[in-house]
N, C-alpha and C positions, 0 to 999 in steps of 0.2 A: 392592345389597348382598348378593350371594350369597356366603356364607361356606362353605368346605368344612368338613364335620364333622371334629372332631379325632379322629385315629386313635390308638388305643391298642393296644399289642401289635405283634407282628411282622407283616410283610406275608406273606400266604400265596400262594405261587406254585404254580399247578397246571400241570404240563407234560403235554401229551398223549404217551402212550407209543406207541400204534399208531393207524393210521387204517384204518377199514374202511367203505367206502361213504360217505365224508365225515362219519362220526360219530366222535367222539373217545371212546375207551375209556380209563379210568384203571386202572392196576394197583394194586389195593387192598393188595397185599402190601407196597408201599413205605411206606404210611402206618401206622406201627406205634404211634404215640402218639395217643390220642383223649382229648379233654377230656371229663370226666365230667359237666360242667355244661351245656355248649352243643354237645357232640358234634362240634366241629371237629377235623379230623385233621391230624397233622403227620408229617413224615418225619424230623425231627431232634429229638433230646432237648433241645437248647438252645432251639429255637423253642417247644417245648411248655412248658418251664419259664418262659420269658419271658411267654408267653401267660397261664399260670396266675397268675404274680405280678402282672401288670398288670391282668388282668380279673377274677380270682376270689379275690383275697387275703382279703376279708372272709368269703367263703363257706368258705374253707379254715380260717380261724381259728375259725369257729363249728362246724366239722364235728366230729362225735363218732363213735366206732367202738365198737360193742357186741359183746361176746362172745356167740356163739351158744349156748355151753354153760352159762354161769352168769350172763349178762346184766349183767356188769360193763361200765361205760362208760369209754372212754379218749378223750383229746383227740388222741392221735397214733396213726396206724396202726402205727408201729414198736413202740409200747408194747403194743398189742393182739397183735401177732405174737409178741413175747417172752412175754407172758402165756400165749398158747395153747401155745407150745412148752414152757414150764416147768410148766404146770398141767394140760394136757389131752392131752398126747401119750400114746400107748399105752406102758405101762410095760415090757412084755415085750421091746421092741426095745432098751431101755436097761438092760442087765444087765451087771454086772461079772463077767468070766470067772473071776477068782481068788477072790472072796469071795461071789459070788452075790447081791449086794445089787442090787435093782432101783431105778431112778430115774425121775422124772417126765419127764425129757427127756435127749437126747443131750448137751446142754450140761452138765447136772448130772453125768452120767457122766464126761465129759471132765475136769471140775473135780475129781472124786473120783480119777481116774487120775493127774492131775498131783500131787495131794496125796500119793498113795501113792508116786509116784516120788520126790518131794522127801523124804519120810520115809525111804525106802530109801537115798537118797544121803547123808543126814545121820544115820546110825545109828552108835551107839557100838560099836566092835569088842569091847570088854571086857564090857559088860553088856547090849548090844542095846537100850538105851534110844534112842528115836527123837526127832528134833528137826526143826522146820520150817525152821530156818536153820543155816547153817554156823557163825555166831557162837555160837548156843546150844550146839552140839556142842562147840566149842572150849572154852567156859567150863565145860561139864560135865566134860570130860576134865581140864582144869587143876584144877578143884576136887575131883574125886572120885578120879582115878586117878594123878595125878602128885604127887610129894613126900608120899606117904602117911605115911611114917615120919619125915619131916623136919618139925621145928617151929622157929619163930622165937620166942625168949624175950626178954621185955623185961628190960633190965638194971636198971631202977629198981624194978619191982614184981613181977617173976617171972611175969607172965602169959605164956601161950604162944599162938602164932598159927600157922595152917597156911600162910598166905600172907605173903610179905615185905611186900607193900603194906598188908596189914591191920596189921602191926606198925608200919609207918611212920605210918599214919593215927592209931593209938593214941598213938604218941610225940608227934605234932603236937598232938593234942587234949588229952591228959592231962598230959604232961610237958614241954610247950614252955617253961614258966617256969623249969625247972631248968637 
């Protein structure tokens, strides 16, 4: 009853690259993925990830990543990377050219520049008030700069409204029984 051991993970095929005096030398440059737990090397990304998920899944779930600067602990390396970029990058590299504000990261600077561009695109031409959306700008122009002298008067109670829709709402709520 000789049973073969159950194999988990991909088969690792090692091909000789060159022969020198009947000894096989392997080109280490081809093996660009190395398992951090068992040091097995892989040439393909898919083989490496298959190996990690089938052999080291529990180790990966228990892994923690600590920030060298402030000793905060993260469960994912990507979260640690984002933390380091936003909290510990050199500020002088992330400075806005127009307003000279410095930021903790290039990500925060890019977010600032996008907001400035959005505000510039949605700026009122009459009073220079800035908005983060096109809808906000349109509502502002309609409420503040159009029909300034025109009013809509209620025929039942003589109240005046700047917008026709406001008059209609008033009529429906107050005078609908008349």
